C-alpha positions as CSV (number, residue, x, y, z in Angstrom):
1,M,0.0,0.0,0.0
2,T,1.2,3.5,-0.9
3,I,0.4,6.0,1.7
4,R,-0.6,9.4,0.3
5,V,1.0,12.0,2.5
6,G,0.2,15.7,3.1
7,L,2.9,17.8,4.8
8,I,2.1,20.9,6.9
9,G,5.1,23.0,7.7
10,L,7.9,23.0,5.1
11,G,10.8,24.5,7.1
12,E,14.4,23.3,7.6
13,V,13.6,19.9,9.1
14,A,11.0,19.1,6.5
15,Q,13.4,20.1,3.7
16,L,16.4,18.3,5.0
17,M,14.9,15.1,6.4
18,H,11.2,14.4,5.8
19,L,10.7,15.4,2.2
20,P,13.8,13.7,0.7
21,L,13.1,10.5,2.7
22,L,9.5,10.3,1.7
23,A,10.4,11.0,-1.9
24,D,12.9,8.2,-2.0
25,D,10.5,5.7,-0.4
26,A,8.1,3.9,-2.8
27,R,5.7,3.2,0.1
28,Y,4.9,6.9,0.3
29,R,3.7,9.5,-2.1
30,I,4.0,13.2,-1.3
31,A,0.5,14.2,-2.4
32,A,0.1,17.8,-1.0
33,V,1.9,20.4,0.9
34,S,1.1,23.6,2.8
35,D,3.0,26.3,4.7
36,V,2.3,29.9,5.9
37,S,4.8,31.0,3.2
38,P,3.2,30.9,-0.3
39,S,6.6,31.0,-2.0
40,L,7.9,28.0,0.1
41,T,4.7,26.1,-0.6
42,E,5.1,26.6,-4.3
43,H,8.8,25.8,-4.3
44,V,8.3,22.5,-2.5
45,A,5.3,21.6,-4.6
46,Q,7.2,22.0,-7.8
47,R,10.2,20.1,-6.6
48,Y,8.2,17.1,-5.4
49,G,5.3,17.2,-7.8
50,A,2.7,17.8,-5.1
51,R,-0.6,19.7,-4.9
52,T,-0.6,23.0,-2.9
53,H,-3.1,24.1,-0.3
54,A,-3.4,27.7,0.8
55,N,-3.8,26.7,4.5
56,A,-3.4,23.7,6.8
57,E,-7.2,23.3,7.2
58,A,-7.7,22.7,3.5
59,L,-4.9,20.1,3.4
60,I,-6.3,18.2,6.4
61,E,-9.7,18.1,4.7
62,D,-8.2,16.8,1.4
63,K,-9.9,13.5,0.7
64,D,-7.0,12.3,-1.4
65,I,-4.6,12.3,1.6
66,D,-4.2,9.2,3.9
67,A,-1.8,10.7,6.4
68,V,-0.9,14.2,7.6
69,F,2.6,15.1,8.7
70,I,2.6,18.0,11.2
71,L,6.0,19.6,10.9
72,T,5.1,23.1,12.0
73,P,6.5,25.2,14.9
74,D,5.6,23.7,18.2
75,H,2.9,26.2,19.2
76,L,0.7,25.0,16.3
77,H,0.9,21.3,17.1
78,A,-2.1,21.0,19.4
79,D,-4.5,22.8,17.1
80,L,-3.4,20.9,14.0
81,L,-3.5,17.5,15.7
82,T,-7.0,18.2,17.0
83,R,-8.2,19.1,13.4
84,T,-6.5,16.0,12.0
85,I,-8.1,13.7,14.5
86,E,-11.5,15.3,13.7
87,A,-10.8,14.6,10.0
88,G,-10.1,11.0,10.7
89,K,-6.6,10.9,9.2
90,H,-3.4,9.0,10.2
91,V,-1.0,11.5,11.6
92,F,2.8,11.8,12.1
93,I,3.6,14.7,14.4
94,E,7.1,15.9,15.2
95,K,8.1,16.1,18.9
96,P,7.1,17.8,21.1
97,V,3.5,17.2,20.6
98,C,2.8,20.1,22.9
99,L,4.7,22.6,25.0
100,N,3.0,21.7,28.3
101,A,1.0,18.8,29.7
102,E,-2.2,20.9,30.0
103,Q,-2.4,21.1,26.2
104,L,-1.7,17.4,25.8
105,L,-4.2,15.9,28.2
106,P,-7.4,16.9,26.3
107,L,-5.8,15.5,23.1
108,I,-5.2,12.2,24.8
109,E,-8.8,12.1,25.8
110,R,-10.0,13.1,22.3
111,A,-7.9,10.3,20.8
112,R,-9.2,7.5,23.0
113,G,-10.7,4.8,20.7
114,Y,-9.2,6.5,17.6
115,T,-8.8,3.9,15.0
116,K,-6.1,5.7,12.9
117,T,-2.4,5.9,13.7
118,I,-1.0,8.8,15.8
119,F,2.8,8.6,15.7
120,V,5.1,11.1,17.5
121,G,8.5,11.6,15.8
122,Y,11.2,10.7,18.4
123,M,13.6,9.6,15.7
124,R,16.5,8.7,18.0
125,R,14.5,5.9,19.4
126,F,14.5,4.3,15.9
127,A,18.3,4.6,15.4
128,R,20.0,1.2,14.9
129,P,22.6,1.7,17.7
130,F,19.8,2.5,20.2
131,L,17.8,-0.6,19.1
132,E,21.0,-2.7,19.5
133,L,21.6,-1.2,22.9
134,K,18.1,-2.0,24.0
135,K,18.5,-5.7,22.9
136,R,21.8,-6.0,24.8
137,L,21.0,-3.9,27.9
138,P,21.9,-5.6,31.1
139,A,19.4,-6.3,33.9
140,F,18.1,-3.2,35.6
141,D,19.7,-4.2,38.9
142,E,23.1,-4.4,37.3
143,V,23.1,-0.8,36.2
144,Q,25.3,1.5,38.4
145,H,25.2,4.8,36.6
146,V,23.8,6.4,33.4
147,R,25.1,9.5,31.6
148,V,22.9,11.1,28.9
149,R,24.2,14.2,27.0
150,D,23.5,16.7,24.2
151,L,26.6,18.8,23.7
152,I,25.9,20.3,20.4
153,C,26.5,23.0,17.8
154,E,23.2,24.1,16.2
155,A,22.1,23.3,12.7
156,P,23.3,26.3,10.7
157,F,27.0,25.3,10.9
158,F,26.2,22.0,9.2
159,V,23.4,23.0,6.9
160,A,25.5,25.8,5.3
161,Q,28.0,23.2,4.1
162,T,25.7,20.4,3.0
163,R,22.3,21.0,1.6
164,P,20.6,24.2,0.5
165,V,17.4,25.2,2.4
166,F,14.8,27.5,0.8
167,K,14.3,30.4,3.2
168,P,11.1,32.4,2.4
169,T,10.8,36.1,3.0
170,D,7.0,36.3,2.6
171,V,5.8,35.2,6.0
172,P,3.8,38.1,7.4
173,Q,5.4,39.8,10.4
174,A,2.0,39.5,12.2
175,V,2.1,35.7,11.9
176,I,5.7,35.6,13.2
177,A,4.8,37.9,16.2
178,E,1.7,35.9,17.0
179,G,3.7,32.7,17.0
180,R,6.3,34.0,19.3
181,A,3.7,35.4,21.7
182,R,1.8,32.1,21.8
183,T,5.0,30.1,22.3
184,Q,6.0,32.3,25.2
185,A,2.6,32.0,26.8
186,M,2.7,28.2,26.5
187,L,6.2,28.0,28.1
188,R,5.3,30.5,30.9
189,A,2.2,28.5,31.7
190,V,4.7,26.0,33.2
191,V,7.6,28.1,34.6
192,G,5.5,31.2,35.6
193,A,4.5,34.5,34.1
194,D,7.3,36.3,36.0
195,A,10.1,33.8,35.3
196,P,13.3,35.3,33.9
197,A,14.0,34.8,30.2
198,A,16.8,32.3,31.0
199,V,14.4,30.0,32.8
200,V,11.9,30.2,29.9
201,R,14.7,29.4,27.5
202,G,15.9,26.5,29.6
203,Y,12.4,25.0,29.6
204,Q,12.2,25.5,25.8
205,V,15.4,23.7,25.3
206,L,14.0,20.8,27.3
207,T,10.9,20.6,25.1
208,G,13.0,20.6,21.9
209,L,16.6,19.2,22.1
210,S,16.2,17.3,25.4
211,S,13.0,15.5,24.4
212,H,15.0,13.1,22.3
213,S,17.3,12.1,25.1
214,F,14.6,12.0,27.8
215,S,12.4,9.9,25.6
216,A,15.2,7.4,24.9
217,M,16.2,7.2,28.5
218,R,12.6,6.4,29.5
219,E,12.3,3.7,27.0
220,L,15.5,2.0,28.3
221,F,15.0,2.5,32.1
222,G,11.5,3.8,32.7
223,T,10.5,7.2,34.1
224,P,12.7,8.5,36.9
225,N,12.3,11.0,39.7
226,V,14.0,14.4,39.3
227,F,16.0,15.5,42.4
228,A,18.2,18.4,41.1
229,A,18.3,20.7,38.1
230,R,20.1,23.8,37.0
231,Q,20.2,26.1,33.9
232,R,23.0,28.5,33.1
233,N,24.2,30.6,30.2
234,G,20.8,32.0,29.5
235,G,19.2,28.6,29.5
236,E,21.6,27.1,26.9
237,A,23.4,25.0,29.5
238,I,21.4,22.5,31.5
239,A,22.3,19.8,34.1
240,V,19.8,17.4,35.6
241,L,20.1,14.6,38.2
242,F,17.6,11.7,38.0
243,D,17.0,9.1,40.7
244,Y,16.3,5.5,39.6
245,G,16.6,4.0,43.1
246,H,19.9,2.2,43.2
247,F,21.5,4.4,40.6
248,T,21.4,7.9,39.3
249,A,21.3,9.3,35.8
250,V,23.0,12.5,34.8
251,Y,21.7,14.6,31.9
252,E,23.8,17.5,30.5
253,A,22.9,19.8,27.6
254,V,25.1,22.6,26.2
255,T,24.4,24.5,23.0
256,N,27.3,26.6,21.8
257,H,29.4,27.3,18.6
258,I,32.0,24.6,18.9
259,A,31.6,22.6,15.7
260,R,30.7,19.2,17.1
261,F,27.7,17.1,17.9
262,D,28.3,15.0,21.0
263,S,25.0,13.4,21.9
264,G,24.6,9.9,23.4
265,I,23.9,7.5,26.3
266,D,26.5,5.7,28.5
267,V,25.4,2.9,30.7
268,L,27.9,1.7,33.4
269,C,27.8,-1.6,35.2
270,D,30.4,-3.2,37.4
271,R,32.4,-4.9,34.6
272,A,30.8,-3.5,31.5
273,M,30.1,-0.2,29.8
274,F,27.6,0.4,26.9
275,K,28.0,3.5,24.8
276,I,26.0,5.0,21.9
277,N,26.7,8.3,20.2
278,Y,24.4,10.2,17.8
279,D,25.9,12.6,15.3
280,T,24.2,15.6,13.8
281,P,21.0,14.7,12.0
282,Y,21.6,17.6,9.6
283,I,24.1,15.5,7.6
284,R,22.5,12.4,6.3
285,H,23.9,8.8,6.8
286,L,26.8,9.6,9.1
287,P,28.0,6.4,10.8
288,T,26.8,5.5,14.3
289,Q,27.7,2.6,16.5
290,L,27.2,0.8,19.8
291,E,30.4,0.3,21.8
292,I,30.5,-2.3,24.5
293,T,33.5,-2.6,26.8
294,R,33.8,-5.6,29.2
295,S,36.6,-6.1,31.8
296,G,37.7,-9.3,33.5
297,D,40.4,-9.7,36.1
298,R,43.2,-9.6,33.6
299,E,41.9,-8.2,30.3
300,T,39.5,-5.8,28.7
301,V,37.6,-6.4,25.4
302,T,35.7,-3.8,23.4
303,E,33.0,-4.9,20.9
304,I,31.8,-2.5,18.2
305,V,28.3,-3.1,16.9
306,G,28.1,-1.3,13.6
307,P,28.9,1.2,12.2
308,F,25.4,1.8,10.8
309,H,24.7,4.3,8.1
310,E,20.9,4.0,8.2
311,D,19.1,7.2,8.8
312,P,17.0,7.1,12.0
313,F,14.3,9.1,10.2
314,R,14.1,6.1,7.9
315,G,13.5,3.9,10.9
316,E,10.6,6.1,11.8
317,L,9.0,5.8,8.4
318,D,9.3,2.0,8.6
319,A,7.5,1.9,11.9
320,F,4.9,4.4,10.8
321,H,4.1,2.4,7.6
322,E,3.8,-0.8,9.6
323,A,1.4,0.9,12.0
324,V,-0.8,2.4,9.2
325,V,-0.8,-0.6,6.9
326,N,-0.7,-3.6,9.2
327,G,-1.8,-2.1,12.5
328,G,1.6,-2.5,14.0
329,P,2.3,-1.2,17.5
330,V,3.3,2.4,18.1
331,K,5.7,3.1,20.9
332,T,5.9,6.9,20.5
333,T,2.3,7.6,21.5
334,L,0.6,10.7,22.9
335,E,0.6,9.0,26.3
336,D,4.3,8.3,26.0
337,S,5.0,11.9,25.2
338,L,3.1,13.0,28.4
339,N,5.8,11.4,30.5
340,D,8.4,13.8,28.9
341,L,6.2,16.8,29.6
342,K,5.8,15.9,33.2
343,L,9.6,15.6,33.6
344,F,10.0,18.9,31.8
345,A,7.6,20.6,34.1
346,Q,9.4,19.3,37.2
347,I,12.7,20.6,35.9
348,G,11.3,23.9,34.7
349,K,9.8,24.6,38.1
350,L,13.2,23.8,39.7
351,F,14.8,26.3,37.3
352,A,12.2,28.9,38.4
353,E,12.6,28.2,42.1
354,E,16.3,28.7,41.9
355,A,15.8,32.0,40.1
356,R,13.4,33.3,42.7
357,S,15.8,32.4,45.5
358,Q,18.6,34.5,44.1
């Protein structure tokens, strides 16, 4: 079965990842596209041979579309997901589904009994090294410590050297201003209307960059308790301590302009260490691997599983197609995403409490 797809939101991630992968996959057909920028909509439509829709509502109501990909800025996700569910379409929605739990809870209720697929795009959980780690993970009681990290340079450094991105200039300033205002309101609904800008930015980083790592950590070990968190450097540097009972997990995120992308998970046991590293998703097919080091009394052996060149976004498409066509299970559900938002809220409130105490 070929799934006819309509894409809403044609920005950088759509152009670099979703559109090329969908176009290369015979199981999918890019049927229609829509963006708030008319020039971008027309550019993508011509390049991929798709129909255009003047707005998201028209695309969602298009009877010749099986599945809607919601790739817009985060503040629009809840509204568009609601309309897509009402239209009875399959839906792929980029993370985060929402910017706070209060937005997501009504959507979970609305989707109860929904017979179509709702799939949240946590692509790192479909990366081959992650799946290999999950298969080889030691027993929970053997884990002594976990380190999770996102020490990254943002996309522009990589994108400028690899693949051109169409950047429109015809998005009305009123639309941009409204989007920023709505985003701020959604973020401040968690951390407080009077929270400093650094606290708001720290919470926003959690909902974006950190959601990949938190979601992966939860799949491996379950949902932890948060017992310490700090943000620094205007919210661009974050450290969190999680309590898993007999071990702790440490999360660190730093965004700066050093040209590297050091993102991964380390799992330490008494005589073994498991390590995966993700490279920047903005350069396709970079090799990734799982490294396992085991030590005995007299020797140490390191096993390399991989390297893998498969794009994790491809793994998402495999899982989405299986769910839509064969009713396969979806692990990245709305309920699953709610666990991330609850963790973000705990951490964001710790950021705000520290700021008030200073």
